[in-house]
N, C-alpha and C positions, 0 to 999 in steps of 0.2 A: 407553431411557436414554438420559441429555443431557450431551455434553459443551461445553464455551465456550472462549472464547478473548478475551483483553483485549491490544489492541493502543497500545501506548505510541505515540503517534508526536507529531514537532514540534511540528506543527499542531494535532492533535486527539488525543482519545484514544476509542478504540471498544472495544464490549464485544459482543461476538455469543454467542448460548446455540443449539444446536441438538438436536435430536432423531436419533437411528439409531431407523430399524424394520427389523426383519427378517423377511421374507415371505414365503415359497417360495423360501429361500435366497439371496434377493436383499437388500441392506442398502442403505435410500433414509435421505437427510440431508436434513432438516428443518428451516429455519431458525424458531426460536420467537422471538425477542427481538433486536432491535440497538438500541443507542443511541449515538450519538456527540457527547462531548462538547468542544466548540472550548475548551479549554485548549490554550496556545500556550508549550509550555515554551521551545520552538526560539528565540521571542523574547529571555529571559533568558539563553538559553547561548550565543547567537549572538552576543550583544554584552554580555556579563559575566562570560562563563567557565561561569558556573554557575547553579544553578535558586536563583531570590531566594526569600527567604524567605514571604514570601504567597501567592506560587506553589505551595509547598512544601504548606504550610496548605493551600490550594483542594484540589492534589494528594489529600492523606491522604482528607479529605474524600469525594473520590469514589472512590478505593479504597476507603474503607470502605462507601460505596453500592451499588459492584459485587459486592463479597464479602455484603452482605446480598441482592443480586440472584442470587447463585449458589447462597447456602445458600435459597433458595424455591423456587428452580425444581429443587433436590436434583442438583446437576451433579456425575457419576460421576468428571470428568476435565476438568480445564483448565489452560490455560498462560497465562503474563504476560509478555509479550514488550516489551522496553523498546528504540528502536531510536535516531538517530542525537543527539540533544538528550542520552538519556543518556549515549551512548558519548562526549561530549566534555566532559560537566558536571561540574566537580571536586569537587563534592558530590554527584554520582549513586548510588554503592555507601553514602553511608552513607544516602539516600534510602530504595533498597530494604533497609536492615534496619529501616529504622522499618515499611516497608508488611508486614514481615515479624514482626515481633514487636506493632504497633498493629493489624493487620488479617489477619495471619495467613495470608499471601501468598509466595509467596515469586516477588518480581520477577529476571525472569534479562536481562540489556543485554547483549542478541545483538551479533556482528560483524556486517559489510555482508554479509559470505557466508553467512552464515548467515540474515540475512533475505531475500536473495536465494532459497536453498533452502527457503525455507517458500512463499514465492510462488510460486516453481516448481510447485510440490505442487499447487498450487491449478490453476492455466492447463497443467501437462502434458496433461492428458485431453484437452483439447483442439486440440492439434496433430496433424498429419499428416505425411505424407514431402514435404514444403515445405520450404522455408528460412525462420527465423523470426528477428527482432530482439527479445525480448524488454526493453522500457522501463517501467521502474516508479521514478517520481519521486515522492519522496517530500520532507516539510515541510525534511530538513535534507540528504537521502544523496539518489543516484540507481544506482540498480543498472541492469546492462546484461547480457543473456545471450543465447549466440547459440547456438541449434537448425538442425541438419540431420539430416534424417529421424530427426526425434523423439532425437537425442542431443544431451546439450548439448555442445558443445565448447569453450566458453571461457564466463567470467564475472567481473566486474568491480565495485566502488561506487566512488561517485566523490562527493565532496564538493560537490556542488553539489544545490540543492534549491529547493524556492518560498519558502519563511520564510528561508531561508540566502541567497539571490540579493535577494529584495526588501528585505533587510536589507544588503545589499552586504558581506555576509560571506563570499562566496564568495572560496575561493583561485585568485589568476588560473591557479596550472599546474594547477589541474583542468579548466580548460577544454584544456588543448594535452597534458594524460595522457589527456582522453575523446578526441577526436582522434585521437593514436595509437594508441590502443588499436582503436579502427575501424578504419583504416588496415592495421592489423596484422593483424586477427584476423578479419574481413567481408571477403573476398578474393572479387575477379573471379569467380573459378568460383561461386562463391554467389549471384549475382546470376540471379534478381530475391529481393531480400530483403524480407519480407512483417514487419510491425511490429506486435508485440501491446504494448498499452498499460496501464500498473495506475496505480492512485493515483485518489485521489475529483479531481483538479482534468478526466483525459482524459476522464472518465464525465459530468460536468458541460460538456466542450467538444462531448461530443457530442452530449448535451442540446441547446445551442445552435445547433448546425450546422442544416445546409440539407439534410441529409440527408434524402430524401423515404420511404425503406424502413429505419426503425429495429428493423426485425428482424433485417436484417444486420449487425449490431453495429459495422460498418466504417465508416471514413472517409478519403477519398482526401487527399493531400500537401493538393493544392491549397484544397480544404475546409475543413482544416484551418488554412491560412495566414488567409484570408477570417474564420473564426470568430475568428482571433487579433487581427487589422486592425481588424474591427469593436469590441470589447469592447478594444481598446488603446488606441482614441481616447475612450472614455467615461470619466471618472473614478470612482470607487469609488464613490460617492454614487450616480451612474446609473446604475450595476450593480446596487447593493442594491435601488433602490425600480422601473428599468425593468426589469432583468432577474430581479429577485428572489433574487438571489446572498444567501446568508449573507454575514452581516459579515465573518468568518474566510476565507471562499470569495472575496470580491468583490476583494481588495488582491493573494493570492497566485495567484491563476490565470493572468495574464500572463506573470510569471514563469517560471511554469510549462509555460505552450503553449510558451514559448520555447526551454525544454530538447528538449521533444517534438519541434519543429522542427527543433533545429538537428541531431538525433540523425539523425533521418530524411534527411535532406538530404545530411549526411556517407556517412551508408550506402547513400544512391540507393533509399530504401523510399519506393513510391508509395503505399502505403495502410497503414493501422493498425487493427487490429481491437482493437474495446476489449468485452471480456468482461465486464465489470464484479464482477472479483475484486482480491482484495488479502490484504496481510499475513493479515489474522484468517480468511483462509479457507484457505490456508494452514496456520495454527496448530490450526483446525477437522481437518483431512485427518491429522494428523500425532496427536492425541488420538485419532481412529477408529483407528487402526495400534495404539492401548495400549489401548482397550476391544475390539475385535472379536470377540477368543474369548469376551465374557462376554456378549453383546449374547444374550438367549433368544428363539428359535426361537417362530415363528408359522406354522404350516403350514395351508394353504387344506384346506375339508371335502373337496373333491373328490379 
């Protein structure tokens, strides 16, 4: 059985198709297809307040192509979630209606809290009884979640993001609110707290780091600071040609790294785990819950 997720972010749009197999009462989720298309909706929204006509037409074409892939893979259940750019776009609901009428897909404009909850579904299985601060930096928003003994104690979404900050469209009070939230929620009794980072930029920062044991999937605050210093001194063109970054990653990776570093420093987190998960993975988990009772059983002949 196949399920799928479409994550409509501010910097890119992602499609993931996964297969679920039940064997000897155990379910395994395997990724079959992953497509990331660099359509920067946030560039329109954070400067103009709406998604412009040319971007809208390209977006509709992309959704049409994604719907064809869903049909070809015979996906049993899927969910389409739009985040910060759509939340703030004056014509977001209008475009969502077009997607339904022209592409046959329901597009949900989800809240920051719902976005955080979905990402948390993906990372929850990696938590233990230690204290963790989950940092999810997207193009238009940053979600923070505090976990103690695998229990989520606090969560909040802030209007800070890689595309938004690069365009200098962030709200100054958002930084104040973020620091206040950290001061009030991440108490000294929770120290030491370990950060968990999700989002495309933290994955790329980890890849660019000098961490020798990449299998450990973690990077220290000092190592992350070194990566930030190294790439911030390079031009966008140098990042593309020397570091082989995609153009839509090369310009936003520095403002994204600044958010991760700022949160870690304020929370006194000395290490960040990078599990290479995101919103799309949480959506897949939610779709699994919907279809798990319908998955056919395959029993070992032994």
